[in-house]
C-alpha positions as CSV (number, residue, x, y, z in Angstrom):
1,M,122.2,90.3,125.3
2,N,124.5,93.2,125.2
3,Y,123.8,96.2,123.0
4,K,126.4,98.8,121.8
5,I,125.4,102.4,121.8
6,E,126.2,104.2,118.5
7,K,126.2,107.9,118.1
8,N,125.8,110.2,115.0
9,I,123.9,107.6,112.9
10,P,121.5,109.5,110.6
11,L,117.9,108.4,110.4
12,P,117.1,107.3,107.0
13,A,114.2,108.9,105.1
14,S,110.8,107.2,105.5
15,Q,110.0,104.8,102.6
16,R,106.2,105.2,103.2
17,K,104.9,107.8,100.9
18,G,101.2,107.8,101.9
19,K,98.0,107.7,100.2
20,F,98.2,110.9,98.5
21,A,101.9,111.0,97.5
22,I,100.7,111.9,94.0
23,L,100.3,115.5,95.3
24,E,104.1,115.9,95.4
25,D,104.3,115.3,91.6
26,L,101.4,117.7,90.6
27,E,102.3,120.9,88.8
28,V,100.0,124.0,88.8
29,G,97.0,123.1,86.7
30,D,97.3,119.4,86.9
31,S,94.6,117.2,88.2
32,F,93.6,113.7,89.3
33,H,90.4,111.7,90.0
34,V,89.8,110.1,93.4
35,A,87.0,107.6,93.9
36,D,87.3,107.4,97.7
37,V,84.4,109.4,99.3
38,T,86.5,110.2,102.5
39,A,89.3,111.7,100.4
40,P,89.0,115.5,100.6
41,A,90.1,115.9,104.3
42,G,93.1,113.8,103.7
43,I,94.0,115.6,100.5
44,Y,93.8,119.0,102.1
45,S,95.9,117.9,105.0
46,K,98.6,116.4,102.9
47,A,98.6,119.4,100.5
48,E,99.0,121.8,103.5
49,S,101.9,119.8,104.9
50,L,103.6,120.1,101.4
51,G,102.9,123.8,101.1
52,I,100.8,123.6,98.1
53,K,97.2,124.8,97.3
54,V,94.6,122.5,95.9
55,T,90.9,122.6,95.1
56,V,88.7,119.5,95.3
57,R,85.3,119.2,93.6
58,S,82.7,116.5,93.8
59,M,82.1,114.9,90.3
60,A,78.7,113.9,89.1
61,M,80.1,110.4,87.9
62,G,81.2,109.8,91.6
63,G,84.4,110.6,93.6
64,F,86.3,113.8,93.4
65,R,88.6,115.7,91.2
66,V,91.6,117.4,92.7
67,W,93.4,120.4,91.0
68,R,96.7,121.9,92.2
69,T,96.1,125.7,92.1
70,A,99.4,127.0,93.5
């Protein structure tokens, strides 16, 4: 099988948003509930990669609530 080498073909943007893509849509003061008990580490990591600040608090009813703070 022969292949043709092509140059200057742009790489398309990823279609995979990830588990916490909702962080991209948050405005300062917005929040959302997460039931996943392993969520905080992933949330903080995603927020840092987006350059935003979040606060995560454990909820008495279970899970976590995430607020965008900056």
